[in-house]
C-alpha positions as CSV (number, residue, x, y, z in Angstrom):
1,M,0.1,0.0,0.0
2,Q,2.9,2.6,1.0
3,S,4.6,2.0,-2.4
4,T,1.3,3.2,-4.4
5,N,1.1,6.1,-1.9
6,N,5.0,6.7,-3.1
7,L,4.1,6.7,-6.5
8,R,1.0,8.8,-6.2
9,W,3.2,11.8,-4.7
10,L,6.4,10.6,-7.2
11,T,3.8,11.0,-10.2
12,G,2.6,14.5,-8.9
13,L,6.2,15.8,-8.7
14,V,7.3,14.6,-11.9
15,F,4.3,15.9,-13.6
16,L,5.1,19.2,-11.8
17,F,8.5,18.9,-13.5
18,A,7.2,18.4,-16.6
19,A,4.6,21.5,-16.4
20,A,7.7,23.5,-15.4
21,A,10.1,22.1,-18.3
22,A,7.4,23.1,-20.6
23,I,7.0,26.7,-19.5
24,L,10.7,27.3,-19.5
25,W,11.2,25.8,-23.1
26,L,9.2,27.9,-24.2
27,L,9.8,31.2,-22.2
28,P,12.5,32.3,-24.4
29,L,10.1,32.9,-27.1
30,A,8.9,35.9,-24.8
31,S,12.4,37.6,-25.0
32,S,14.8,38.2,-27.6
33,H,17.3,38.5,-24.9
34,S,17.0,35.5,-23.2
35,I,19.8,32.7,-23.4
36,L,18.5,29.1,-24.0
37,F,21.9,27.8,-25.7
38,P,25.3,30.1,-26.0
39,T,25.8,32.1,-29.3
40,G,27.7,30.0,-31.9
41,P,27.3,27.3,-34.2
42,N,25.5,24.1,-33.1
43,F,27.7,21.1,-32.6
44,E,30.6,23.3,-32.1
45,D,32.4,21.2,-29.5
46,I,33.0,18.2,-31.9
47,I,34.2,20.5,-34.7
48,V,36.4,23.1,-32.9
49,Y,39.6,21.1,-32.8
50,K,39.3,19.6,-36.5
51,G,41.7,21.5,-37.7
52,R,44.3,20.9,-35.1
53,F,44.2,17.2,-35.9
54,T,45.4,17.5,-39.1
55,L,48.6,18.3,-37.3
56,Y,48.0,15.3,-34.9
57,H,51.3,13.2,-33.6
58,T,53.5,16.5,-34.7
59,L,54.8,19.2,-33.0
60,K,52.5,21.5,-34.6
61,F,49.9,19.8,-32.8
62,F,50.7,21.8,-29.8
63,T,52.8,25.0,-31.1
64,S,50.2,25.9,-34.0
65,R,48.4,29.2,-33.1
66,A,46.3,28.7,-36.5
67,F,43.4,26.7,-34.6
68,S,41.7,26.4,-31.3
69,A,43.9,25.1,-28.3
70,F,43.4,21.7,-27.0
71,A,42.0,22.0,-23.8
72,Y,41.5,18.4,-22.8
73,P,43.6,15.7,-20.6
74,A,45.4,13.5,-23.4
75,G,42.9,10.7,-22.9
76,A,40.3,12.6,-24.9
77,A,42.9,13.1,-28.1
78,P,42.4,9.7,-29.1
79,I,38.4,10.1,-28.8
80,Y,38.5,13.4,-31.2
81,E,40.7,11.8,-33.7
82,A,38.2,8.6,-34.0
83,F,35.5,11.1,-34.7
84,Y,37.7,13.0,-37.2
85,Q,38.4,10.1,-39.0
86,T,34.8,9.3,-39.9
87,S,33.8,11.2,-43.1
88,N,31.0,13.4,-41.1
89,P,32.1,14.0,-37.4
90,I,28.8,15.8,-36.5
91,F,26.8,12.7,-38.2
92,T,28.7,10.2,-36.3
93,Y,28.3,12.3,-32.9
94,L,24.3,12.5,-33.7
95,F,24.2,8.9,-34.4
96,L,26.1,7.8,-31.4
97,A,24.0,10.3,-29.1
98,T,21.0,9.0,-30.7
99,T,22.0,5.4,-30.1
100,A,22.8,6.2,-26.4
101,T,19.5,7.8,-25.7
102,L,17.7,5.2,-27.2
103,C,19.4,2.7,-25.3
104,A,19.1,4.4,-22.2
105,L,15.3,4.7,-22.7
106,A,14.9,0.7,-23.5
107,A,17.5,0.0,-20.5
108,T,14.9,2.1,-17.9
109,L,12.0,0.5,-19.4
110,L,13.6,-3.0,-18.7
111,Y,15.1,-2.0,-15.4
112,L,11.7,-0.8,-14.3
113,R,9.6,-3.6,-16.0
114,S,6.0,-3.3,-15.7
115,N,6.4,-0.4,-12.7
116,A,4.3,2.4,-13.4
117,A,7.5,4.6,-12.6
118,A,8.8,3.4,-16.2
119,K,6.1,5.8,-17.7
120,L,7.8,8.6,-15.7
121,F,11.5,8.5,-16.3
122,P,11.4,8.5,-20.2
123,L,9.3,11.9,-19.8
124,L,11.4,13.1,-17.6
125,L,14.4,12.4,-19.9
126,L,13.0,13.9,-23.0
127,L,12.1,17.1,-21.3
128,S,15.0,17.9,-19.4
129,F,17.9,20.1,-20.5
130,P,21.5,18.7,-20.0
131,L,20.8,16.0,-22.7
132,I,19.2,18.4,-25.0
133,F,22.3,20.8,-24.4
134,L,25.2,18.2,-24.4
135,I,23.8,17.0,-28.0
136,Q,23.1,20.9,-29.3
137,R,27.0,21.3,-28.1
138,A,28.1,17.9,-29.2
139,N,30.7,17.7,-26.3
140,I,32.4,14.2,-25.8
141,E,30.8,14.1,-22.8
142,I,28.2,11.8,-24.3
143,V,31.4,9.1,-24.5
144,L,32.0,9.9,-20.8
145,W,28.1,9.3,-19.8
146,I,28.3,5.8,-21.5
147,I,31.4,4.6,-19.9
148,I,30.4,6.1,-16.2
149,A,26.8,4.6,-16.6
150,L,28.4,1.3,-17.4
151,G,30.9,1.4,-14.8
152,I,28.4,2.6,-12.0
153,L,25.7,-0.4,-13.3
154,A,28.8,-2.8,-13.3
155,Y,29.7,-1.8,-9.4
156,R,25.8,-2.4,-8.8
157,K,26.4,-5.8,-10.0
158,N,29.5,-6.4,-7.6
159,I,31.6,-6.4,-10.9
160,A,34.0,-3.9,-9.0
161,I,37.1,-4.8,-11.3
162,L,35.3,-3.6,-14.6
163,A,33.4,-0.6,-12.6
164,A,37.3,0.3,-11.4
165,I,38.9,0.2,-15.0
166,L,35.9,2.2,-16.4
167,F,36.2,4.9,-14.1
168,G,40.1,4.8,-14.5
169,L,39.5,5.2,-18.3
170,A,36.7,8.1,-18.1
171,A,39.1,10.1,-15.7
172,S,41.8,10.1,-18.7
173,V,39.6,11.9,-20.8
174,K,38.1,14.5,-18.2
175,L,40.0,14.4,-14.7
176,Y,36.7,14.5,-12.6
177,P,35.5,11.0,-12.9
178,I,38.2,9.9,-10.3
179,F,35.8,11.0,-7.8
180,L,34.1,7.8,-8.6
181,I,36.5,5.4,-7.1
182,G,35.2,6.7,-3.9
183,L,32.6,3.7,-4.3
184,F,35.3,1.0,-3.5
185,L,36.0,2.7,-0.2
186,K,33.3,1.2,2.1
187,R,34.5,-2.5,1.8
188,K,38.0,-4.0,2.5
189,R,37.4,-6.4,-0.5
190,D,36.9,-3.5,-2.6
191,L,40.5,-1.7,-2.1
192,P,42.0,-3.6,-4.8
193,A,39.7,-2.2,-7.5
194,F,40.3,1.4,-5.9
195,V,44.2,0.7,-6.6
196,I,43.2,-0.7,-10.4
197,G,41.0,2.6,-11.0
198,L,43.9,4.8,-10.2
199,L,46.3,3.0,-12.1
200,T,43.8,2.4,-14.9
201,A,43.7,6.6,-15.0
202,I,47.5,7.1,-14.7
203,L,48.4,4.6,-17.4
204,S,45.8,5.7,-19.7
205,L,46.9,9.0,-19.6
206,A,50.8,7.8,-20.0
207,A,49.5,5.9,-23.1
208,A,47.7,8.6,-24.7
209,I,50.4,11.1,-24.3
210,A,53.1,8.3,-25.6
211,Y,50.7,7.8,-28.6
212,T,50.3,11.6,-29.1
213,G,53.8,12.1,-29.5
214,P,56.3,13.2,-31.3
215,T,57.9,12.3,-28.1
216,F,56.5,11.8,-24.5
217,A,58.1,14.7,-23.4
218,I,56.6,17.2,-25.9
219,A,53.3,15.7,-25.9
220,A,53.1,15.7,-21.8
221,K,54.2,19.5,-21.8
222,G,51.7,20.2,-24.6
223,F,48.8,18.9,-22.9
224,F,49.8,20.4,-19.7
225,T,49.9,23.7,-21.6
226,G,46.6,23.2,-23.1
227,L,45.2,22.8,-19.5
228,G,46.6,25.5,-18.4
229,R,45.0,27.8,-21.1
230,F,42.0,26.6,-20.1
231,Q,42.2,27.5,-16.8
232,D,43.3,30.9,-18.1
233,H,39.7,31.1,-20.2
234,Y,37.2,29.2,-18.0
235,I,38.5,29.8,-14.3
236,D,40.6,32.9,-14.1
237,T,38.1,34.7,-16.2
238,V,34.2,34.8,-16.6
239,S,31.8,36.0,-18.5
240,K,28.0,36.4,-18.0
241,T,27.3,33.7,-20.6
242,E,29.6,31.1,-19.2
243,V,28.6,31.6,-15.8
244,A,24.7,31.1,-16.7
245,F,25.9,27.4,-17.7
246,D,28.3,27.0,-15.0
247,H,27.0,25.0,-11.9
248,S,30.3,24.4,-10.2
249,L,30.2,25.5,-6.4
250,F,32.9,27.8,-7.7
251,S,29.9,29.8,-9.8
252,P,28.7,31.9,-7.2
253,L,32.4,33.5,-6.7
254,K,33.0,33.9,-10.2
255,Y,29.6,35.6,-10.4
256,S,30.5,37.9,-7.8
257,A,33.9,38.9,-9.4
258,Y,31.9,39.4,-12.7
259,L,29.8,42.1,-10.7
260,Q,33.0,43.6,-9.5
261,H,34.7,43.5,-12.8
262,A,37.2,41.3,-11.4
263,S,38.9,38.0,-11.7
264,P,38.2,35.1,-9.5
265,A,41.8,34.0,-9.7
266,P,42.8,35.0,-6.4
267,W,39.9,32.9,-4.7
268,T,40.8,29.7,-6.7
269,H,43.1,28.1,-3.8
270,T,41.0,29.2,-1.4
271,Y,38.1,27.5,-3.0
272,Y,40.0,24.4,-3.5
273,L,40.6,24.1,0.4
274,I,37.4,25.0,1.4
275,A,35.4,22.8,-1.0
276,G,37.9,20.0,-0.7
277,T,37.5,19.9,2.9
278,F,34.0,20.4,2.8
279,A,33.5,17.2,0.4
280,L,36.1,15.0,2.5
281,L,33.8,15.4,5.6
282,L,30.8,14.7,4.2
283,F,32.4,11.9,2.2
284,L,33.7,10.2,5.7
285,R,30.0,10.0,6.6
286,V,28.6,9.0,3.1
287,R,31.3,6.2,2.6
288,T,29.2,4.3,5.3
289,L,25.7,4.8,3.8
290,P,24.1,2.4,1.4
291,F,24.5,2.5,-1.9
292,T,22.3,4.9,-3.2
293,N,23.5,7.7,-0.9
294,R,27.2,7.1,-2.1
295,V,26.3,7.2,-5.9
296,V,24.3,10.1,-5.5
297,F,27.0,12.0,-3.5
298,L,29.8,11.1,-5.6
299,V,28.1,11.9,-8.9
300,A,27.0,15.1,-7.6
301,A,30.5,15.9,-6.4
302,M,31.7,14.9,-9.5
303,V,30.1,17.2,-11.4
304,S,30.2,20.5,-8.9
305,L,33.2,20.1,-7.2
306,P,35.7,21.5,-10.3
307,P,36.0,25.0,-10.5
308,V,34.3,24.8,-14.3
309,S,31.4,22.6,-14.9
310,F,28.8,23.2,-17.5
311,D,25.2,22.2,-17.9
312,Y,25.9,19.0,-20.1
313,T,27.6,17.4,-17.4
314,L,24.5,17.0,-15.4
315,V,23.7,13.8,-17.7
316,H,25.2,11.7,-15.0
317,L,22.7,12.5,-12.6
318,Y,20.4,10.4,-14.7
319,L,21.4,7.5,-13.5
320,P,21.5,8.3,-9.8
321,M,18.0,9.7,-10.4
322,L,17.1,6.2,-12.0
323,L,18.2,4.4,-8.8
324,L,16.4,6.6,-6.5
325,L,13.1,6.2,-8.6
326,G,13.1,2.5,-8.6
327,A,14.0,2.5,-5.1
328,F,10.9,5.0,-4.3
329,T,8.3,2.8,-6.3
330,T,9.5,-0.5,-4.5
331,T,9.8,0.1,-0.9
332,R,6.9,-0.2,1.4
333,T,7.8,2.4,3.7
334,R,7.7,5.9,3.0
335,P,11.4,7.2,2.0
336,P,13.1,9.7,4.2
337,V,12.5,13.3,3.8
338,T,16.1,14.1,2.6
339,A,15.9,11.2,-0.1
340,I,12.6,13.0,-1.1
341,A,14.2,16.4,-1.0
342,A,17.4,15.2,-3.0
343,F,14.9,13.7,-5.7
344,A,13.0,17.1,-6.0
345,L,16.6,18.7,-6.0
346,L,17.7,16.5,-9.1
347,L,14.6,17.4,-11.0
348,F,15.0,20.9,-10.7
349,L,18.5,20.5,-11.8
350,M,16.9,19.0,-14.9
351,L,15.0,21.9,-16.0
352,P,16.1,24.6,-18.7
353,L,16.8,27.1,-15.9
354,V,19.0,29.4,-18.1
355,S,15.3,30.6,-19.5
356,L,15.0,32.1,-16.6
357,S,16.8,35.0,-17.8
358,V,13.7,36.2,-19.1
359,I,12.6,37.3,-15.5
360,S,15.5,37.1,-13.6
361,P,19.1,38.9,-13.7
362,I,20.6,36.2,-11.8
363,P,22.3,33.6,-13.8
364,S,21.2,30.2,-13.4
365,G,24.7,28.4,-12.8
366,P,24.9,29.9,-9.6
367,I,21.6,29.0,-8.4
368,Q,22.1,25.1,-9.8
369,S,25.3,25.2,-7.5
370,F,23.4,25.7,-4.3
371,A,21.2,23.1,-5.4
372,L,24.1,20.6,-5.9
373,M,25.8,21.9,-2.6
374,A,22.3,20.8,-0.8
375,I,21.9,17.6,-2.5
376,L,25.8,16.9,-1.1
377,V,24.6,17.7,2.5
378,L,21.1,15.8,2.2
379,S,22.9,12.4,1.0
380,A,25.2,12.4,4.3
381,L,22.4,12.6,6.6
382,T,19.9,9.7,6.5
383,P,20.6,6.0,5.0
384,W,18.1,6.2,1.4
385,P,16.3,2.8,0.5
386,E,17.3,0.6,-2.3
387,T,15.8,-1.4,-4.9
388,A,15.7,-4.8,-3.3
389,P,16.8,-6.7,-6.9
390,L,20.2,-5.0,-7.0
391,T,21.2,-4.2,-3.3
392,A,24.7,-3.7,-2.6
393,S,26.2,-4.4,0.7
C-alpha cells in the first residue's frame, strides 16, 4: 500500500517538473534577450579541433596558433581522432548520441519493467535540459556518460574490477570521474579495485600521451599547457554567458567577481581548500551509507566540485535519479524526507533554468550550485532505500 502512495506523490512531482519544463522551454520565445543556448554554431564542440587534428602526432599539434588550443587531458585526444577519421564527425556524433539515448530509454523500461514509474522517467529524460544541451554542443561528454553509466551498473552488479577500469578510463579523458573510485572505499574487499582504478587512470593518460607524440616529453608538456590555457579562459576569467551555464560550487564566486569586474583567480586556491575539506568531511559519513546515498553523493560531487562544470555534465545525474526512482516505487515504507528532497532537487537541476534570464538578472549557474550543495549535504544525513533486486552491501 505504501509503495502505491509513494507512486502517487512521485507522479505528481514528475508531472510538476514536466509542466515547469514546458513553460521554461517556451519562455525564451517571450524575449529576444534570453539565453537558451550559447551563441555560436550548433555542434561546435565536436568540430572545434578538426583543423588542429590535421597536425596530430606532430610538434605543431601543440604549438600552432592557427587553430583552437586543445584543452583536454591526453585521454580525450584519441576520441577526437576517432570522430575526425569518419567522413562526417557531426553525423557520427549524432548517431552515437541517438543510439545512447534510445539505449538509455530501453534500459530504463527494462529496469523498471511493469512498474508504473517506467512511464515517468522517459518523460523526464525527454523534457530535461542537460541531454539536449549536450547534443546541441556535441561535447564528448556523451562518451563519458556511456562509460560512467556502465561503470556504475558494473559496480551495482558487484563487478568491481570492471567498474574501476571504466572509471579510470573516464578519468583519463576528463579528470573529474576519478571521484567515482570513492565507491570502492566502503568495503575492504573493494580496495584492490580502488588501486586498479587509480592505475588505470594513470596508465591510460600515459598511453595517450605516448600515442600522441612526437615524443612523450613534448606531448606531456603540450597537454599541460593546453589545460593551463583552459584554466586561464574558464576559471581565471568569467563572462555572464559562461557563468549562466556553469553550476560548479565555484560559480557563485565567479558571479561575484563578474559583478565587481574582477577576476576570480585570487579565490581559486581558497576554493580548492574549502570545497575539498567540505566534500571530504561529508564523504567520511557517506562512505558508510547505502549505495544510493554514495552514488548520488559522488556523482553530484563529480559535477560540482571542479571549478568549472557546464550543464551538459548533469547528464551523469540521470542514472542516480533512476536508482532513486526505482527505490521509491518498490519500498513499502515512506522514503526519508532527505531522499525525497534530494530527488526534487535533482528534478530541479534537469530544468532549462537558463530560460529564467527572461525574468531574473541572476544567472542560473550559481542557483544550480546551491542545489548541488544541498544534495551533497542531504545524501550524508540519513540512509536511503535501495531497490531489492540489486542491493549492494
